[in-house]
Every structure is written in C-alpha cells, then in structure tokens.
N, C-alpha and C positions, 0 to 999 in steps of 0.2 A: 955235465958236458953239454956245450951248446951245439946247435945243429950244424953250424958251419965249420966246426973244428974237425981236424983229421981224425979219422976213426969213427966219426959220427954216422957214417953211412951215407952222408950227402943227402939225407932226406929232409924235405921242407915240410914242416908240420902243417902249412897252410895250402899245400898243393893238392891235398885230397887224394894222393896216390895210394892205392892198395886198400883192400876192404878192411884190413885190420887197423887202418889209421884212424885214430880217435880225435883228430883235429877238427876245427870249425869248418863249415861248408864255405864254398866260394860265394861271395856276396854278389858278384856280377851275374852268376848263374841264377841265383835266387831272384833277382830283379827281372831277369829275362823271362823266367817262368811266370811270375806275377803279371808281367805285361802281356804275355800271350793269353793268359786266362781272361783278364779283364778286357783285352782287346777284342776277344770273341764276343763279349757281351755288348760293349758299346760301339764297336766298329761295324762296318757294313760287311766285311768279309772276315770270318774268323780265322782263315788260314793265311791271310796276307800279313806280310811283315814289312818293317821299315817305317818311314815317316807317315804314310797314310793311316796306319793303325793308331799312332799317337794322336793325330788330329781328331779322329773319331772319338777317342776316349775323352778329349777335352770338351767336345760338343756335348757328349752325354753328361759329363759332370756339370757343365753350365746349365743344362736343362733341369737336372735335379736340384741345383742350387736355386734356380728361379722358382721352381715348384714349391720348394721349402719356404721361400720368401712369401709367395702368395698365400700359402697355408698359414704362415705366421701373421700376415696382415689380416686374413679373414677371421682369425681367432679373436680379433678386437671387436667384432660385431656382437652386440648383446641387445636384449629386449627387457625393458622395465615394465612390470605389470601395473595395472590401474591402482592397486593398493600399495605400491612400493615407490620408493625414491632411490635413485642411484647416487652414490658418493664416489667421485672420481679422485684418485690419488695419482700424482705424477712424482715418481722417485720417492714415494713415501710421504709426500706433502699434499694437503688438501688443495684441490683445484676448483671443483664445481659440484653442484647438486643438480641432477637431471631428473625430469619428470617421466611420466609413462610414455612408452613408445619405443621404437627401434633406435639404437644409437651405435656409435663406433668410437673406440678409443685406441690409442697406441698400445699394441699388445704388451703383455708381460715380458720382461721385467720393468719396462719403462713406466707404464700406467697400469693401475688396478681399479676395479669397480666393486664396491660393496653395496648390496641391495638391502634396504631396510623397509619393513612393512610398517606403514604409518596409520593404518586403519584397524589393525587387529587389536582387540581389547584383551589384555591379560589381567591376571589377578594375583595379589599377594595377600596371604593370610597371616594374622598374628594373634596369639593367645597367651595371656600372662595374668598373674595375680598382682593386683595393685592396691595402693593405699589411698583412701579418699581423704577429703578435707577434715571430716570428723573422726579420723583415725579408725576407719573400718576397712576390712579387707573385702575385696570383691574380685571375682574372676571375670575378666573382660576378653571378648573374642570379636575381632573386626576383620573385614576383608576390604582391600582397596583395589578397585578396578582402574586400570591405567592404559595409556597408549603412547606411542612415540610421537612427540610434537616436532622436535628438531633433530633430524637424523645426524647432523654433524656433531652436535653436542653429545648425542647418545653414544656415538662411536668413539670420540676422542677426548671428551672433557673429563670423564671419570672412568676408572678401570672397570667397575661392575655396577651399572645403574640399578639393577634389581636389588642388589644388596644394600645400596644406598637408600632405596625406597623402603626396604624393610626396617632399616635403622631409623629413618625419618618417621615411619608409621609408629614405631614403639615410642620414640621420643615425644611425638605429638600426643599420643594417647595418654601417656603418663602425665604429661603437663595438663591436659584437659581434665582428667579424672582427679588429679590432685587438687583442683580448685572447686570440685563439686562435693556436695554431701551425698551420703548413701541414699537418702530418700529421693533426692533429685535425680540420681542415676537410675533408680528403680522406677521412677515415674516415666511412663511411656510417652506422654504428650509433652510434659514439661522438662524432661531431662534428656532422654535419648536423642530426640531430634536436635536439641541444642548441641549435644556432644558431637553428633555427626557433622553438623554444619561447621563447628569450630575446628574439627579435625581436618576437614577438607581444606580449609583456609591455611592451617598451619603446615600440613604436609606439602601443599603446593608451594608455600613460601620457602620451605626448606629445599625442595627440589629445584626451585628457581635459583636459590642462592648458590647451589653446587653446580648449576648448569648441566643438569642431567639430561635435558631434552625430553623429559616425560611430562605428561599432562594427566592429572587425576580426573577420572571420569565420574566415579561415584564411590562413596564410602558406605558400606553396610555393616551394621553392628547387630550381633546376636543378643539374646536376652542375657543380661548380667546374672552371674551366679555367685552366691556367697560361698564361703568355706563350708565344708561338709558338716562341721559341728553345729552350724546355725541354719542348715538347709530347711528344716521343718518350719522354723519361724519365718524364714524367707518365703516359703510357699504360702503360709498364712497371710503374709503381707500382700502377696500377689493376688490371692483370692479376695482379700478385703478391697483391694484397688479395683478388681474386676466387678465386685458387687457395687462399689460406689459408682462406677461408670454405668452399670445396668440400672441402678436406681435413678440416676440422673436422666438417663434416656427415657425411663418410664415416666418420670415427673414431667419431662418436656413433652412427651406424647399426651399425657393427661392435660397439660396446659394448652396444647394446641387443640385438644378436643373440647375442653370446658369453656375456654374463653370465647370462641365464636358463639356457643350456645348462650352464654351469659349476655354477650352483646346483643344477640337477637332477642332474648327475653327482655332486656332493658329497652331495646327499641320498641318492642311490642307494648310494654307498659307505658312508655312515653307517648306512643300513638293513641293508646286508650285514654290516657290522661288528657291529651289534647282534644280527643273527641268528647270526653265528658265535660271538659271546660267549655267547649263550643256549645254543647247541649245546654249547660246551665246558663250560659250567656243568652242563648236564644230563648230559653224559657223565661228568664228574667225580663228580657225585652218584651216577650209576649205578654207576660203578666203586667208589666208596666203599661203597655199599650192598652190592654183590656181595662186596667184601673182608670187610665186617663179617659177612655171612652165612657166608662161607667160614671165617672165624675162629671163629664160633660152632660150625660143624660140626666144625672141627678140635678144638676143646676137648672136644666130646662124643665123638669117635672119632678119635684122633690117627693110628693106624696106617692105617686106611682112607683118611683124608684125605691122608696122605703118599703112598700108592700112587696115588691118583686124580690128585693134582697131578703126580706124576712121569709118569704115562701121558699126561696131557693135554699136558704140556710137551713130551715127546718126540714126540708126534704132530704138534704144531705145528712143531717144529724139522725133523723128517725128512719133512714132507709134500712138499716140492719138491726133495728130494735124489734124484739118479739113482743111488742105491746100493741094494744088496740086502744086508741083514744076516742072517747065518745063524749057527747054533751049530756050531763046528768040532769039537766033541767027539762029536757024533751026526750020523748021516746018511751017505749015500754020494753017488756021482755021479748027478746028476739032469739030465734034459733041460730046457733053458730055451728057451722060445719067446718071441720079442719081440712079444708081442701088441699093445703100444702102437703100434709102427711098422706093424704089419699093419692095424690098425684106422684108421690115419690121424690127421689132426689132430683130428677129432671125438672119437675115442677117447682121444687124449692129453688133450684138454681135460676130458673126463669123468673121466679118471683123476686129473687134477690137482685137480678139484673135490672128489673123495671118495677121497683116498689111503688105502691099507690101513694098518692099525696095524702098525708095525715096531719092535719093542723093540730097543734097542741091544745089540749084542754085538760080534763082530769084523766089521769092514766090509771088503768086497772090491769092487773095481771091476767093473762089468758087462762091461768090455772092449769087443770089437767087436760085430758084428752077431749073434752066436750063441755057442754053447758050452754046455758042461754046467755047471750051477749047482746048488748045494745049497739045498733049500727052507728057508725060515726056520722056526725052531722056537721055542716059548715060552721065555722066559728063566726061569731058575731064580731064586728069590727070593734076594737077597743079592748077585747078580752085577752 
C-alpha cells in the first residue's frame, strides 16, 4: 500500500513526523545545521545568520586554498649537495641536469627531481672458478671500484646498472683469463698486472656500450687460487717464485756493491800503471842523458874516462863481496882484525852502505874468524 492511498494513515515517510518514523532525515535541515557549525568557525559572529555568515565562510575557504597553493609551490624548493647532481623530470620526461646549490621546480606531480651522488665510490666483487688457456682451473677473485659518471644514463638507460656491471665484470674476467696460461696468471709482475689493465679496459668498454653511466675507478685482483686438489703444488710454486725474486734482489744488491769496488780498484791499478810508466820514462830519459854526458866527456878525455868507468864499475861489483884483494908482490904478514863482526850488525850495515874502494888483484878468502892478512895496495896501471 502506498502512502497516499486511502487507509494509509496519510503519513509522509519523508516528513519526519513521530519518533517511531524510520524514514530519512530532512536534507534542508541537515544543510542548515552544517552551515551554522562552519559559519561559527569561518565567520566573524558565530550566532549570526543569513548572507553575512555565508560570505565569511567563502573568505575562509579562499584563505585556506591560497595557503595550500603556497605550501604546494614551496614544496618545489630543493638543495643539491656538492657531491650530487639533480635530474629533473617533467611529466615523466627528462628535462635537465642541475648542479650543486638551491633550486626550484614545479612541484609534484608535474615535475620530479632525482638526486644522484657522482663522487661516491662503490665496489662490486666477483669470485668464480675459470679455465685458462692451457686448460687449467684457477679460482679468481676480483673487485671493481666504480662511480657514477653520467646521472641521466645511470637512471634511465638500463634498469639495474649495478647488475650490468657485475655481468660485465664476469664476462671480461673470463675473456682475459681464457687467453692467459696458468704460469702467467700466477706471475705477480708479468701476469696479474696485465690482467688488471686488460680488465679495466674491457669492463669500461662494455659499460659504455650499454650506456650505464658508470666509470671504472680501479680493478683489484686477489691472489689466484688453484683447486683444492693441487693446492700444495700451487703453494710450492708460489714459494719458488718468491725465492726467485729474493735471489734476484740479492744478486742485484751484490752487483751494486761489487761493481763500484771493482771500478775503483781498476781505476787505482790504472793510475799506478800510469805512474810506473811515467817513472820508467823519466828514468830512461835520465839514463839517456847521463850516457850522452858520459859519451861527451869520454870524447874529450878518453883515458881519464876509461879509468873512471873502470873504478866505478869495480866499486859497484866488489861492494858486497866478503873478500880482501891485496897485491901479492908487495907486503908481508899483517894482523887482521875482524872489525865488522866486533862492531855488530850496525857496523856491518854501515860498512855495507859505504864500502871501501878495493881495486882487483889476486883474491884470497878471508877464512875463519881471524888470521894474518896482507893489506891492500894500489894497483899498478896496466894490471
């Protein structure tokens, strides 16, 4: 039965009459109550009614709206640190890259700013067992230090730049190790340094080809390790290599020590030879000059020169001879005193330094410790 039919009681379900009525409330009454409540907040007089209350509510709403707009605009202020770069996106599209300092952008959702640290150095490690050129297994462990070079490529060119770096590191390491022999890899100076340099170039080339925006700072490689089955032989090889380096350093130290000494000794011998050479030349020149002077004197006085040369020669020959030369035709028994033995070694040395002139004649042995001897007499000319 509808409400306006006869017998329905004439009750309007929207009129709100009676407490037992379960119909909906009057909408006009609801709006009036809300207006009174908010009018007391935004209006000047909470108890006033009519048009003045509605005007105050409009002013309050405009103030809140303006304040919200200011706060929204202020949210676009941002500061980029010294080590960072700011990437500005407008409606999801790249717009610009800003440097350090305070900046402003149109607030979200129109523009967004992503900050990227371009000076922080991060590290990626990789460890794997690989096959060398001579079909040997070796355990390699490397670490790659990197930083962001291009923030735009770092954010938008690849989905995960760090994962790409890990894959590029493994690929480059396997490529380099596959072209080296095990002995070259184990060699510290000849192999490891070369592997590190080649890895840096290859990893950077792969990162540039994918436009990851990353720059390789340094590649570090730990000591290669062989499989566990040959670990002992590997340690022996390392010890042998270390002994080789130690012996080389010892040999180089000995070389640096002995060569200067040998050069100094050679220089000393050369100087002594030069001095001896000069002495021999000077002596030869002196002897030549003396001979020439003697020849000139001989040419001027032959007899006197012959006698002088004879006497000087005999004096030099008989100076150290323990003989007494006397003339047998003259003289008698004489008493001989061994004065040289009586005077001792000093007298003997003095006598040897200045021996008497003893012209040759008939030589007789002095014999024992004493005895009679005949005194030497001058030689007659011609004997």
